[in-house]
HTML snippet that shows the backbone in 3Dmol.js (N, CA, C, O; Angstrom):
<script src="https://3Dmol.org/build/3Dmol-min.js"></script>
<div id="view" style="width:600px;height:400px;position:relative"></div>
<script>
const pdb = `
ATOM      1  N   CYS A   1     158.876 140.619 142.670  1.00  0.00           N
ATOM      2  CA  CYS A   1     157.963 141.957 141.722  1.00  0.00           C
ATOM      3  C   CYS A   1     157.237 142.820 142.347  1.00  0.00           C
ATOM      4  O   CYS A   1     157.481 143.883 141.776  1.00  0.00           O
ATOM      5  N   ALA A   2     156.629 142.977 143.021  1.00  0.00           N
ATOM      6  CA  ALA A   2     156.423 143.755 143.982  1.00  0.00           C
ATOM      7  C   ALA A   2     156.250 144.962 144.172  1.00  0.00           C
ATOM      8  O   ALA A   2     155.207 145.518 144.516  1.00  0.00           O
ATOM      9  N   PRO A   3     157.989 145.751 143.804  1.00  0.00           N
ATOM     10  CA  PRO A   3     158.463 147.346 143.303  1.00  0.00           C
ATOM     11  C   PRO A   3     157.598 148.188 142.232  1.00  0.00           C
ATOM     12  O   PRO A   3     156.883 149.185 142.133  1.00  0.00           O
ATOM     13  N   TRP A   4     158.395 146.630 141.164  1.00  0.00           N
ATOM     14  CA  TRP A   4     157.559 146.903 139.415  1.00  0.00           C
ATOM     15  C   TRP A   4     155.917 146.977 139.333  1.00  0.00           C
ATOM     16  O   TRP A   4     155.087 147.484 138.578  1.00  0.00           O
ATOM     17  N   LEU A   5     155.917 145.939 140.910  1.00  0.00           N
ATOM     18  CA  LEU A   5     153.887 145.853 140.734  1.00  0.00           C
ATOM     19  C   LEU A   5     153.363 147.005 140.674  1.00  0.00           C
ATOM     20  O   LEU A   5     152.460 147.492 139.993  1.00  0.00           O
ATOM     21  N   ASP A   6     154.406 147.588 141.902  1.00  0.00           N
ATOM     22  CA  ASP A   6     153.531 149.149 142.586  1.00  0.00           C
ATOM     23  C   ASP A   6     154.546 150.030 141.935  1.00  0.00           C
ATOM     24  O   ASP A   6     154.984 150.683 142.882  1.00  0.00           O
ATOM     25  N   ARG A   7     155.001 150.314 141.147  1.00  0.00           N
ATOM     26  CA  ARG A   7     155.498 151.184 140.265  1.00  0.00           C
ATOM     27  C   ARG A   7     154.900 150.975 138.478  1.00  0.00           C
ATOM     28  O   ARG A   7     155.140 151.637 137.468  1.00  0.00           O
ATOM     29  N   GLU A   8     154.227 150.007 138.663  1.00  0.00           N
ATOM     30  CA  GLU A   8     153.619 149.711 137.220  1.00  0.00           C
ATOM     31  C   GLU A   8     151.866 150.084 137.965  1.00  0.00           C
ATOM     32  O   GLU A   8     151.850 151.221 137.493  1.00  0.00           O
ATOM     33  N   LEU A   9     151.270 150.044 138.289  1.00  0.00           N
ATOM     34  CA  LEU A   9     149.587 150.469 138.941  1.00  0.00           C
ATOM     35  C   LEU A   9     149.981 152.138 139.105  1.00  0.00           C
ATOM     36  O   LEU A   9     149.021 152.867 138.855  1.00  0.00           O
ATOM     37  N   ALA A  10     151.309 152.885 139.506  1.00  0.00           N
ATOM     38  CA  ALA A  10     151.554 154.424 140.010  1.00  0.00           C
ATOM     39  C   ALA A  10     151.415 155.005 138.145  1.00  0.00           C
ATOM     40  O   ALA A  10     150.790 156.006 137.794  1.00  0.00           O
ATOM     41  N   LEU A  11     152.263 153.951 137.103  1.00  0.00           N
ATOM     42  CA  LEU A  11     151.881 154.141 135.987  1.00  0.00           C
ATOM     43  C   LEU A  11     150.996 154.435 136.056  1.00  0.00           C
ATOM     44  O   LEU A  11     150.716 155.551 136.496  1.00  0.00           O
ATOM     45  N   VAL A  12     149.991 153.450 135.595  1.00  0.00           N
ATOM     46  CA  VAL A  12     148.622 153.581 135.211  1.00  0.00           C
ATOM     47  C   VAL A  12     147.581 154.273 135.671  1.00  0.00           C
ATOM     48  O   VAL A  12     146.636 154.767 135.055  1.00  0.00           O
ATOM     49  N   GLY A  13     147.887 154.265 137.029  1.00  0.00           N
ATOM     50  CA  GLY A  13     146.986 155.665 137.917  1.00  0.00           C
ATOM     51  C   GLY A  13     145.514 154.622 137.857  1.00  0.00           C
ATOM     52  O   GLY A  13     145.379 153.543 138.433  1.00  0.00           O
ATOM     53  N   GLY A  14     144.590 155.268 137.049  1.00  0.00           N
ATOM     54  CA  GLY A  14     143.029 155.159 137.569  1.00  0.00           C
ATOM     55  C   GLY A  14     142.448 154.805 136.419  1.00  0.00           C
ATOM     56  O   GLY A  14     141.241 155.046 136.454  1.00  0.00           O
ATOM     57  N   SER A  15     142.990 154.098 134.915  1.00  0.00           N
ATOM     58  CA  SER A  15     142.663 153.686 133.833  1.00  0.00           C
ATOM     59  C   SER A  15     142.408 152.054 133.969  1.00  0.00           C
ATOM     60  O   SER A  15     141.789 151.437 133.102  1.00  0.00           O
ATOM     61  N   VAL A  16     142.886 151.504 135.004  1.00  0.00           N
ATOM     62  CA  VAL A  16     142.518 150.194 135.400  1.00  0.00           C
ATOM     63  C   VAL A  16     141.956 149.790 135.667  1.00  0.00           C
ATOM     64  O   VAL A  16     141.892 149.904 136.891  1.00  0.00           O
ATOM     65  N   ARG A  17     140.857 148.847 135.057  1.00  0.00           N
ATOM     66  CA  ARG A  17     139.858 148.151 134.755  1.00  0.00           C
ATOM     67  C   ARG A  17     139.145 146.819 135.964  1.00  0.00           C
ATOM     68  O   ARG A  17     138.251 146.881 136.807  1.00  0.00           O
ATOM     69  N   VAL A  18     140.009 145.763 135.536  1.00  0.00           N
ATOM     70  CA  VAL A  18     140.740 144.787 135.717  1.00  0.00           C
ATOM     71  C   VAL A  18     141.862 144.103 135.830  1.00  0.00           C
ATOM     72  O   VAL A  18     142.389 143.851 134.746  1.00  0.00           O
ATOM     73  N   VAL A  19     142.418 143.708 136.784  1.00  0.00           N
ATOM     74  CA  VAL A  19     143.264 142.544 136.930  1.00  0.00           C
ATOM     75  C   VAL A  19     143.009 141.215 136.718  1.00  0.00           C
ATOM     76  O   VAL A  19     141.845 140.818 136.768  1.00  0.00           O
ATOM     77  N   VAL A  20     143.859 140.510 136.503  1.00  0.00           N
ATOM     78  CA  VAL A  20     143.527 139.191 136.120  1.00  0.00           C
ATOM     79  C   VAL A  20     144.693 139.203 137.115  1.00  0.00           C
ATOM     80  O   VAL A  20     145.442 140.140 137.391  1.00  0.00           O
ATOM     81  N   THR A  21     144.675 137.613 137.719  1.00  0.00           N
ATOM     82  CA  THR A  21     145.457 137.420 138.780  1.00  0.00           C
ATOM     83  C   THR A  21     145.800 136.094 138.807  1.00  0.00           C
ATOM     84  O   THR A  21     144.844 135.326 138.916  1.00  0.00           O
ATOM     85  N   LEU A  22     147.226 135.457 138.718  1.00  0.00           N
ATOM     86  CA  LEU A  22     147.663 134.057 137.664  1.00  0.00           C
ATOM     87  C   LEU A  22     148.377 133.614 139.808  1.00  0.00           C
ATOM     88  O   LEU A  22     149.227 134.087 140.562  1.00  0.00           O
ATOM     89  N   GLY A  23     147.228 132.370 139.869  1.00  0.00           N
ATOM     90  CA  GLY A  23     147.893 131.737 141.473  1.00  0.00           C
ATOM     91  C   GLY A  23     147.684 132.491 142.834  1.00  0.00           C
ATOM     92  O   GLY A  23     147.871 133.694 143.015  1.00  0.00           O
ATOM     93  N   ALA A  24     147.294 131.639 143.689  1.00  0.00           N
ATOM     94  CA  ALA A  24     146.685 132.397 144.522  1.00  0.00           C
ATOM     95  C   ALA A  24     147.825 133.561 145.384  1.00  0.00           C
ATOM     96  O   ALA A  24     147.427 134.429 146.161  1.00  0.00           O
ATOM     97  N   TYR A  25     149.593 133.269 144.944  1.00  0.00           N
ATOM     98  CA  TYR A  25     150.848 134.099 144.986  1.00  0.00           C
ATOM     99  C   TYR A  25     150.066 135.303 144.622  1.00  0.00           C
ATOM    100  O   TYR A  25     149.680 136.111 145.467  1.00  0.00           O
ATOM    101  N   GLY A  26     149.756 135.450 142.909  1.00  0.00           N
ATOM    102  CA  GLY A  26     149.262 135.715 142.248  1.00  0.00           C
ATOM    103  C   GLY A  26     148.322 137.195 142.607  1.00  0.00           C
ATOM    104  O   GLY A  26     148.395 138.342 142.165  1.00  0.00           O
ATOM    105  N   TRP A  27     147.541 136.614 143.501  1.00  0.00           N
ATOM    106  CA  TRP A  27     146.440 137.306 144.211  1.00  0.00           C
ATOM    107  C   TRP A  27     146.702 138.076 145.379  1.00  0.00           C
ATOM    108  O   TRP A  27     146.473 139.279 145.507  1.00  0.00           O
ATOM    109  N   GLN A  28     147.149 137.384 146.138  1.00  0.00           N
ATOM    110  CA  GLN A  28     147.990 137.970 147.067  1.00  0.00           C
ATOM    111  C   GLN A  28     148.596 139.219 146.802  1.00  0.00           C
ATOM    112  O   GLN A  28     148.703 140.112 147.644  1.00  0.00           O
ATOM    113  N   ALA A  29     149.040 139.292 145.496  1.00  0.00           N
ATOM    114  CA  ALA A  29     150.128 140.086 146.009  1.00  0.00           C
ATOM    115  C   ALA A  29     149.891 141.154 144.539  1.00  0.00           C
ATOM    116  O   ALA A  29     150.768 141.672 143.847  1.00  0.00           O
ATOM    117  N   ALA A  30     148.283 141.243 144.381  1.00  0.00           N
ATOM    118  CA  ALA A  30     147.628 141.899 143.602  1.00  0.00           C
ATOM    119  C   ALA A  30     146.721 143.084 144.264  1.00  0.00           C
ATOM    120  O   ALA A  30     146.425 144.236 143.949  1.00  0.00           O
ATOM    121  N   LEU A  31     146.308 141.805 145.833  1.00  0.00           N
ATOM    122  CA  LEU A  31     145.384 143.017 146.708  1.00  0.00           C
ATOM    123  C   LEU A  31     146.368 143.509 147.691  1.00  0.00           C
ATOM    124  O   LEU A  31     146.220 144.611 148.220  1.00  0.00           O
ATOM    125  N   ARG A  32     147.719 142.465 148.051  1.00  0.00           N
ATOM    126  CA  ARG A  32     148.501 144.148 148.496  1.00  0.00           C
ATOM    127  C   ARG A  32     148.484 144.881 147.978  1.00  0.00           C
ATOM    128  O   ARG A  32     147.891 145.797 148.548  1.00  0.00           O
ATOM    129  N   ALA A  33     149.112 145.324 146.300  1.00  0.00           N
ATOM    130  CA  ALA A  33     149.477 145.855 145.888  1.00  0.00           C
ATOM    131  C   ALA A  33     148.500 147.074 145.196  1.00  0.00           C
ATOM    132  O   ALA A  33     148.855 148.015 144.486  1.00  0.00           O
ATOM    133  N   LEU A  34     147.237 146.726 145.637  1.00  0.00           N
ATOM    134  CA  LEU A  34     146.430 147.757 145.314  1.00  0.00           C
ATOM    135  C   LEU A  34     145.734 148.127 146.429  1.00  0.00           C
ATOM    136  O   LEU A  34     145.182 149.225 146.375  1.00  0.00           O
ATOM    137  N   ALA A  35     145.572 147.170 147.905  1.00  0.00           N
ATOM    138  CA  ALA A  35     145.450 148.540 149.134  1.00  0.00           C
ATOM    139  C   ALA A  35     146.447 149.382 148.444  1.00  0.00           C
ATOM    140  O   ALA A  35     145.971 150.140 147.599  1.00  0.00           O
ATOM    141  N   GLN A  36     147.738 149.418 148.618  1.00  0.00           N
ATOM    142  CA  GLN A  36     148.790 150.288 149.075  1.00  0.00           C
ATOM    143  C   GLN A  36     148.964 151.369 148.058  1.00  0.00           C
ATOM    144  O   GLN A  36     149.446 152.484 148.259  1.00  0.00           O
ATOM    145  N   ALA A  37     148.336 150.705 146.528  1.00  0.00           N
ATOM    146  CA  ALA A  37     147.834 152.344 145.930  1.00  0.00           C
ATOM    147  C   ALA A  37     146.224 153.124 146.178  1.00  0.00           C
ATOM    148  O   ALA A  37     145.462 153.989 145.745  1.00  0.00           O
ATOM    149  N   GLY A  38     146.391 152.153 147.138  1.00  0.00           N
ATOM    150  CA  GLY A  38     144.835 153.094 147.874  1.00  0.00           C
ATOM    151  C   GLY A  38     143.646 152.663 147.776  1.00  0.00           C
ATOM    152  O   GLY A  38     142.704 152.739 148.564  1.00  0.00           O
ATOM    153  N   HIS A  39     143.738 152.196 146.744  1.00  0.00           N
ATOM    154  CA  HIS A  39     142.292 151.039 146.921  1.00  0.00           C
ATOM    155  C   HIS A  39     141.596 150.171 148.358  1.00  0.00           C
ATOM    156  O   HIS A  39     142.105 149.713 149.381  1.00  0.00           O
ATOM    157  N   ASP A  40     140.248 150.227 147.845  1.00  0.00           N
ATOM    158  CA  ASP A  40     140.140 150.130 149.192  1.00  0.00           C
ATOM    159  C   ASP A  40     139.575 148.532 149.445  1.00  0.00           C
ATOM    160  O   ASP A  40     138.433 148.159 149.713  1.00  0.00           O
ATOM    161  N   VAL A  41     140.540 147.922 149.298  1.00  0.00           N
ATOM    162  CA  VAL A  41     140.148 146.054 149.845  1.00  0.00           C
ATOM    163  C   VAL A  41     139.280 145.597 151.364  1.00  0.00           C
ATOM    164  O   VAL A  41     139.034 145.940 152.520  1.00  0.00           O
ATOM    165  N   PRO A  42     139.158 145.015 150.779  1.00  0.00           N
ATOM    166  CA  PRO A  42     138.209 144.385 151.416  1.00  0.00           C
ATOM    167  C   PRO A  42     139.237 143.401 152.676  1.00  0.00           C
ATOM    168  O   PRO A  42     140.097 142.606 152.299  1.00  0.00           O
ATOM    169  N   THR A  43     138.904 143.683 154.295  1.00  0.00           N
ATOM    170  CA  THR A  43     139.370 143.274 155.055  1.00  0.00           C
ATOM    171  C   THR A  43     138.213 142.467 156.141  1.00  0.00           C
ATOM    172  O   THR A  43     137.270 143.021 156.706  1.00  0.00           O
ATOM    173  N   PRO A  44     138.719 140.557 156.262  1.00  0.00           N
ATOM    174  CA  PRO A  44     139.745 140.001 155.962  1.00  0.00           C
ATOM    175  C   PRO A  44     139.742 140.021 153.858  1.00  0.00           C
ATOM    176  O   PRO A  44     138.921 140.166 152.952  1.00  0.00           O
ATOM    177  N   ARG A  45     141.323 139.757 154.034  1.00  0.00           N
ATOM    178  CA  ARG A  45     141.312 140.265 152.642  1.00  0.00           C
ATOM    179  C   ARG A  45     141.103 138.830 151.578  1.00  0.00           C
ATOM    180  O   ARG A  45     142.019 138.007 151.586  1.00  0.00           O
ATOM    181  N   PRO A  46     139.455 138.489 150.372  1.00  0.00           N
ATOM    182  CA  PRO A  46     138.841 137.754 150.021  1.00  0.00           C
ATOM    183  C   PRO A  46     140.022 136.272 149.400  1.00  0.00           C
ATOM    184  O   PRO A  46     141.034 136.323 148.701  1.00  0.00           O
ATOM    185  N   LYS A  47     139.599 135.571 149.778  1.00  0.00           N
ATOM    186  CA  LYS A  47     140.676 134.361 149.392  1.00  0.00           C
ATOM    187  C   LYS A  47     140.438 133.879 147.752  1.00  0.00           C
ATOM    188  O   LYS A  47     139.360 133.902 147.159  1.00  0.00           O
ATOM    189  N   PHE A  48     141.566 133.503 147.283  1.00  0.00           N
ATOM    190  CA  PHE A  48     141.908 133.093 145.637  1.00  0.00           C
ATOM    191  C   PHE A  48     140.875 131.543 144.777  1.00  0.00           C
ATOM    192  O   PHE A  48     141.034 130.322 144.742  1.00  0.00           O
ATOM    193  N   ALA A  49     140.150 132.238 144.378  1.00  0.00           N
ATOM    194  CA  ALA A  49     140.135 131.253 144.143  1.00  0.00           C
ATOM    195  C   ALA A  49     139.466 131.595 142.638  1.00  0.00           C
ATOM    196  O   ALA A  49     138.856 132.614 142.313  1.00  0.00           O
ATOM    197  N   HIS A  50     139.850 130.151 141.647  1.00  0.00           N
ATOM    198  CA  HIS A  50     139.093 130.507 139.990  1.00  0.00           C
ATOM    199  C   HIS A  50     138.267 130.476 139.688  1.00  0.00           C
ATOM    200  O   HIS A  50     137.385 129.648 139.912  1.00  0.00           O
ATOM    201  N   ALA A  51     138.266 132.029 138.619  1.00  0.00           N
ATOM    202  CA  ALA A  51     137.067 132.605 138.154  1.00  0.00           C
ATOM    203  C   ALA A  51     137.051 133.806 138.981  1.00  0.00           C
ATOM    204  O   ALA A  51     137.057 134.932 138.483  1.00  0.00           O
ATOM    205  N   ALA A  52     137.024 133.520 140.598  1.00  0.00           N
ATOM    206  CA  ALA A  52     136.680 135.035 141.688  1.00  0.00           C
ATOM    207  C   ALA A  52     136.979 135.920 141.565  1.00  0.00           C
ATOM    208  O   ALA A  52     138.195 136.066 141.437  1.00  0.00           O
ATOM    209  N   GLU A  53     136.223 136.959 141.525  1.00  0.00           N
ATOM    210  CA  GLU A  53     135.912 138.210 141.426  1.00  0.00           C
ATOM    211  C   GLU A  53     135.695 139.259 142.758  1.00  0.00           C
ATOM    212  O   GLU A  53     135.030 138.915 143.735  1.00  0.00           O
ATOM    213  N   VAL A  54     136.106 140.082 142.687  1.00  0.00           N
ATOM    214  CA  VAL A  54     136.243 140.445 143.832  1.00  0.00           C
ATOM    215  C   VAL A  54     136.620 142.651 142.941  1.00  0.00           C
ATOM    216  O   VAL A  54     137.492 143.346 142.420  1.00  0.00           O
ATOM    217  N   PRO A  55     135.124 142.668 143.411  1.00  0.00           N
ATOM    218  CA  PRO A  55     134.895 144.036 142.843  1.00  0.00           C
ATOM    219  C   PRO A  55     135.705 145.511 143.861  1.00  0.00           C
ATOM    220  O   PRO A  55     135.175 145.463 144.971  1.00  0.00           O
ATOM    221  N   LEU A  56     136.486 146.409 143.826  1.00  0.00           N
ATOM    222  CA  LEU A  56     136.961 147.362 144.500  1.00  0.00           C
ATOM    223  C   LEU A  56     136.276 148.869 143.123  1.00  0.00           C
ATOM    224  O   LEU A  56     135.848 149.112 141.995  1.00  0.00           O
ATOM    225  N   ASP A  57     136.775 149.532 144.796  1.00  0.00           N
ATOM    226  CA  ASP A  57     136.249 150.818 143.481  1.00  0.00           C
ATOM    227  C   ASP A  57     136.963 151.346 142.480  1.00  0.00           C
ATOM    228  O   ASP A  57     138.134 151.718 142.404  1.00  0.00           O
ATOM    229  N   GLY A  58     135.739 151.309 141.443  1.00  0.00           N
ATOM    230  CA  GLY A  58     136.014 151.333 139.863  1.00  0.00           C
ATOM    231  C   GLY A  58     137.164 150.304 139.609  1.00  0.00           C
ATOM    232  O   GLY A  58     138.274 150.707 139.261  1.00  0.00           O
ATOM    233  N   LEU A  59     136.892 148.941 139.789  1.00  0.00           N
ATOM    234  CA  LEU A  59     138.228 148.128 138.630  1.00  0.00           C
ATOM    235  C   LEU A  59     137.711 146.938 139.764  1.00  0.00           C
ATOM    236  O   LEU A  59     137.648 146.992 140.992  1.00  0.00           O
ATOM    237  N   THR A  60     137.373 145.849 138.801  1.00  0.00           N
ATOM    238  CA  THR A  60     137.417 144.192 139.097  1.00  0.00           C
ATOM    239  C   THR A  60     138.518 142.959 139.463  1.00  0.00           C
ATOM    240  O   THR A  60     139.017 142.429 138.471  1.00  0.00           O
ATOM    241  N   VAL A  61     138.818 142.602 140.381  1.00  0.00           N
ATOM    242  CA  VAL A  61     140.088 141.562 140.321  1.00  0.00           C
ATOM    243  C   VAL A  61     139.773 140.356 140.037  1.00  0.00           C
ATOM    244  O   VAL A  61     138.768 140.081 140.693  1.00  0.00           O
ATOM    245  N   LEU A  62     140.184 139.251 139.235  1.00  0.00           N
ATOM    246  CA  LEU A  62     139.536 138.212 138.900  1.00  0.00           C
ATOM    247  C   LEU A  62     141.122 137.018 139.190  1.00  0.00           C
ATOM    248  O   LEU A  62     142.343 137.068 139.338  1.00  0.00           O
ATOM    249  N   GLY A  63     140.159 136.209 139.132  1.00  0.00           N
ATOM    250  CA  GLY A  63     141.114 135.393 139.902  1.00  0.00           C
ATOM    251  C   GLY A  63     140.867 133.879 138.832  1.00  0.00           C
ATOM    252  O   GLY A  63     139.807 133.274 138.671  1.00  0.00           O
ATOM    253  N   CYS A  64     142.139 133.584 138.256  1.00  0.00           N
ATOM    254  CA  CYS A  64     142.896 132.375 137.426  1.00  0.00           C
ATOM    255  C   CYS A  64     143.808 131.767 138.598  1.00  0.00           C
ATOM    256  O   CYS A  64     144.526 132.124 139.532  1.00  0.00           O
ATOM    257  N   TYR A  65     143.283 130.532 137.905  1.00  0.00           N
ATOM    258  CA  TYR A  65     144.420 129.359 138.238  1.00  0.00           C
ATOM    259  C   TYR A  65     146.085 129.196 137.640  1.00  0.00           C
ATOM    260  O   TYR A  65     146.196 128.416 136.695  1.00  0.00           O
ATOM    261  N   HIS A  66     146.899 129.627 137.949  1.00  0.00           N
ATOM    262  CA  HIS A  66     148.608 129.638 136.942  1.00  0.00           C
ATOM    263  C   HIS A  66     148.288 128.482 136.081  1.00  0.00           C
ATOM    264  O   HIS A  66     147.982 127.359 136.484  1.00  0.00           O
ATOM    265  N   PRO A  67     148.413 128.957 134.584  1.00  0.00           N
ATOM    266  CA  PRO A  67     148.850 127.931 133.510  1.00  0.00           C
ATOM    267  C   PRO A  67     150.521 126.770 133.668  1.00  0.00           C
ATOM    268  O   PRO A  67     151.084 126.224 132.719  1.00  0.00           O
ATOM    269  N   SER A  68     150.792 126.726 134.619  1.00  0.00           N
ATOM    270  CA  SER A  68     151.644 125.632 134.833  1.00  0.00           C
ATOM    271  C   SER A  68     151.253 124.955 134.120  1.00  0.00           C
ATOM    272  O   SER A  68     150.131 124.884 133.618  1.00  0.00           O
ATOM    273  N   GLN A  69     152.600 124.059 133.916  1.00  0.00           N
ATOM    274  CA  GLN A  69     152.144 122.599 133.851  1.00  0.00           C
ATOM    275  C   GLN A  69     151.548 121.479 134.401  1.00  0.00           C
ATOM    276  O   GLN A  69     151.001 120.396 134.192  1.00  0.00           O
ATOM    277  N   HIS A  70     152.153 122.761 135.681  1.00  0.00           N
ATOM    278  CA  HIS A  70     151.063 120.701 136.359  1.00  0.00           C
ATOM    279  C   HIS A  70     149.686 121.351 136.075  1.00  0.00           C
ATOM    280  O   HIS A  70     149.402 121.368 134.877  1.00  0.00           O
ATOM    281  N   ASN A  71     148.988 121.761 136.713  1.00  0.00           N
ATOM    282  CA  ASN A  71     147.995 122.954 135.670  1.00  0.00           C
ATOM    283  C   ASN A  71     147.346 122.900 135.143  1.00  0.00           C
ATOM    284  O   ASN A  71     146.169 123.251 135.220  1.00  0.00           O
ATOM    285  N   THR A  72     148.064 122.315 134.239  1.00  0.00           N
ATOM    286  CA  THR A  72     146.802 122.704 132.584  1.00  0.00           C
ATOM    287  C   THR A  72     147.623 121.074 133.113  1.00  0.00           C
ATOM    288  O   THR A  72     147.057 120.796 134.169  1.00  0.00           O
ATOM    289  N   PHE A  73     148.609 120.029 132.823  1.00  0.00           N
ATOM    290  CA  PHE A  73     148.586 118.818 131.903  1.00  0.00           C
ATOM    291  C   PHE A  73     148.049 117.797 133.274  1.00  0.00           C
ATOM    292  O   PHE A  73     148.216 116.577 133.294  1.00  0.00           O
ATOM    293  N   THR A  74     147.384 118.593 134.373  1.00  0.00           N
ATOM    294  CA  THR A  74     146.470 117.602 135.594  1.00  0.00           C
ATOM    295  C   THR A  74     144.751 117.763 135.560  1.00  0.00           C
ATOM    296  O   THR A  74     143.796 117.179 136.071  1.00  0.00           O
ATOM    297  N   GLY A  75     145.040 119.283 134.346  1.00  0.00           N
ATOM    298  CA  GLY A  75     143.598 119.242 133.645  1.00  0.00           C
ATOM    299  C   GLY A  75     142.512 119.924 135.186  1.00  0.00           C
ATOM    300  O   GLY A  75     141.334 119.722 135.480  1.00  0.00           O
ATOM    301  N   ARG A  76     143.504 120.681 135.796  1.00  0.00           N
ATOM    302  CA  ARG A  76     143.289 121.829 136.520  1.00  0.00           C
ATOM    303  C   ARG A  76     142.398 123.243 136.485  1.00  0.00           C
ATOM    304  O   ARG A  76     141.532 123.756 137.193  1.00  0.00           O
ATOM    305  N   LEU A  77     143.207 123.625 135.081  1.00  0.00           N
ATOM    306  CA  LEU A  77     143.297 124.431 134.694  1.00  0.00           C
ATOM    307  C   LEU A  77     143.237 124.090 132.847  1.00  0.00           C
ATOM    308  O   LEU A  77     144.266 124.358 132.227  1.00  0.00           O
ATOM    309  N   THR A  78     142.219 123.604 132.177  1.00  0.00           N
ATOM    310  CA  THR A  78     141.757 123.730 130.737  1.00  0.00           C
ATOM    311  C   THR A  78     142.131 124.990 130.011  1.00  0.00           C
ATOM    312  O   THR A  78     142.175 126.122 130.494  1.00  0.00           O
ATOM    313  N   GLY A  79     142.320 124.726 129.125  1.00  0.00           N
ATOM    314  CA  GLY A  79     141.786 126.146 128.269  1.00  0.00           C
ATOM    315  C   GLY A  79     140.602 126.691 127.996  1.00  0.00           C
ATOM    316  O   GLY A  79     140.563 127.921 127.959  1.00  0.00           O
ATOM    317  N   ALA A  80     139.460 125.984 127.760  1.00  0.00           N
ATOM    318  CA  ALA A  80     138.765 126.765 128.050  1.00  0.00           C
ATOM    319  C   ALA A  80     138.089 127.715 129.377  1.00  0.00           C
ATOM    320  O   ALA A  80     137.266 128.628 129.314  1.00  0.00           O
ATOM    321  N   MET A  81     138.945 126.971 130.865  1.00  0.00           N
ATOM    322  CA  MET A  81     138.846 127.913 131.527  1.00  0.00           C
ATOM    323  C   MET A  81     139.659 128.998 131.943  1.00  0.00           C
ATOM    324  O   MET A  81     139.453 129.713 132.924  1.00  0.00           O
ATOM    325  N   LEU A  82     140.883 129.101 130.887  1.00  0.00           N
ATOM    326  CA  LEU A  82     141.423 130.335 130.763  1.00  0.00           C
ATOM    327  C   LEU A  82     140.524 131.317 129.734  1.00  0.00           C
ATOM    328  O   LEU A  82     140.141 132.480 129.855  1.00  0.00           O
ATOM    329  N   ASP A  83     140.375 130.398 128.751  1.00  0.00           N
ATOM    330  CA  ASP A  83     139.777 131.765 127.737  1.00  0.00           C
ATOM    331  C   ASP A  83     138.254 132.091 128.669  1.00  0.00           C
ATOM    332  O   ASP A  83     137.898 133.238 128.402  1.00  0.00           O
ATOM    333  N   ASP A  84     137.658 131.674 129.281  1.00  0.00           N
ATOM    334  CA  ASP A  84     136.398 131.948 130.335  1.00  0.00           C
ATOM    335  C   ASP A  84     136.636 133.122 131.088  1.00  0.00           C
ATOM    336  O   ASP A  84     135.840 134.060 131.063  1.00  0.00           O
ATOM    337  N   VAL A  85     137.729 133.136 131.791  1.00  0.00           N
ATOM    338  CA  VAL A  85     138.876 134.697 132.333  1.00  0.00           C
ATOM    339  C   VAL A  85     138.807 135.927 131.718  1.00  0.00           C
ATOM    340  O   VAL A  85     138.299 137.031 131.915  1.00  0.00           O
ATOM    341  N   ILE A  86     139.622 135.253 130.749  1.00  0.00           N
ATOM    342  CA  ILE A  86     139.513 136.467 129.610  1.00  0.00           C
ATOM    343  C   ILE A  86     138.688 136.960 129.507  1.00  0.00           C
ATOM    344  O   ILE A  86     138.335 137.949 130.148  1.00  0.00           O
ATOM    345  N   ARG A  87     137.923 136.212 128.353  1.00  0.00           N
ATOM    346  CA  ARG A  87     135.853 137.000 127.874  1.00  0.00           C
ATOM    347  C   ARG A  87     135.360 137.626 129.330  1.00  0.00           C
ATOM    348  O   ARG A  87     134.475 138.428 129.628  1.00  0.00           O
ATOM    349  N   ARG A  88     136.007 137.140 129.835  1.00  0.00           N
ATOM    350  CA  ARG A  88     135.199 138.296 131.332  1.00  0.00           C
ATOM    351  C   ARG A  88     136.284 138.925 131.644  1.00  0.00           C
ATOM    352  O   ARG A  88     136.227 139.528 130.572  1.00  0.00           O
ATOM    353  N   ALA A  89     137.267 139.365 132.142  1.00  0.00           N
ATOM    354  CA  ALA A  89     138.331 140.883 131.637  1.00  0.00           C
ATOM    355  C   ALA A  89     137.585 141.104 130.477  1.00  0.00           C
ATOM    356  O   ALA A  89     136.538 141.684 130.768  1.00  0.00           O
ATOM    357  N   ALA A  90     137.660 140.950 129.651  1.00  0.00           N
ATOM    358  CA  ALA A  90     137.391 142.093 128.086  1.00  0.00           C
ATOM    359  C   ALA A  90     136.278 142.490 128.798  1.00  0.00           C
ATOM    360  O   ALA A  90     136.368 143.655 129.185  1.00  0.00           O
ATOM    361  N   ALA A  91     135.288 141.938 129.095  1.00  0.00           N
ATOM    362  CA  ALA A  91     133.281 142.136 129.457  1.00  0.00           C
ATOM    363  C   ALA A  91     133.274 143.496 130.439  1.00  0.00           C
ATOM    364  O   ALA A  91     132.604 144.527 130.494  1.00  0.00           O
ATOM    365  N   LEU A  92     134.421 142.904 131.199  1.00  0.00           N
ATOM    366  CA  LEU A  92     134.594 144.242 132.485  1.00  0.00           C
ATOM    367  C   LEU A  92     134.604 145.117 132.219  1.00  0.00           C
ATOM    368  O   LEU A  92     133.758 145.996 132.376  1.00  0.00           O
ATOM    369  N   ALA A  93     136.239 145.146 131.398  1.00  0.00           N
ATOM    370  CA  ALA A  93     136.780 146.131 130.713  1.00  0.00           C
ATOM    371  C   ALA A  93     136.019 147.412 130.042  1.00  0.00           C
ATOM    372  O   ALA A  93     136.352 148.597 130.046  1.00  0.00           O
ATOM    373  N   ASP A  94     134.613 146.617 129.329  1.00  0.00           N
ATOM    374  CA  ASP A  94     134.327 147.603 128.035  1.00  0.00           C
ATOM    375  C   ASP A  94     133.274 148.735 129.128  1.00  0.00           C
ATOM    376  O   ASP A  94     132.747 149.739 128.649  1.00  0.00           O
TER     377      ASP A  94
END
`;
const viewer = $3Dmol.createViewer("view");
viewer.addModel(pdb, "pdb");
viewer.setStyle({}, {cartoon: {color: "spectrum"}});
viewer.zoomTo();
viewer.render();
</script>
C-alpha cells in the first residue's frame, strides 16, 4: 500500500491536518510516508499507542488500535475508544 499512500499524500498536499492510523503497522507506514513527503518526523520515531499524538509541522498523527475482530471481541478496542479518537481528530482538524 505504500505507493498508494505516497500518491494520496502527494495529491492532498498541505491540506492534511490529521492522520488517524489503525494499528502499529499503520502508524509506522504513515510516519514513513510523511517523512518521505517532507514532514519533519522525529528520530527515533515515536512509538505506537492507542490515542498517541505526534504533532508534526502542520499536522497531527493519531494512533488507534486496529478495529479487528480480535481487538474488538477482547475489549482491547471499544466503540467508545474509537469514538474518542475520531472526536479528537475532528477537533484537531477544525
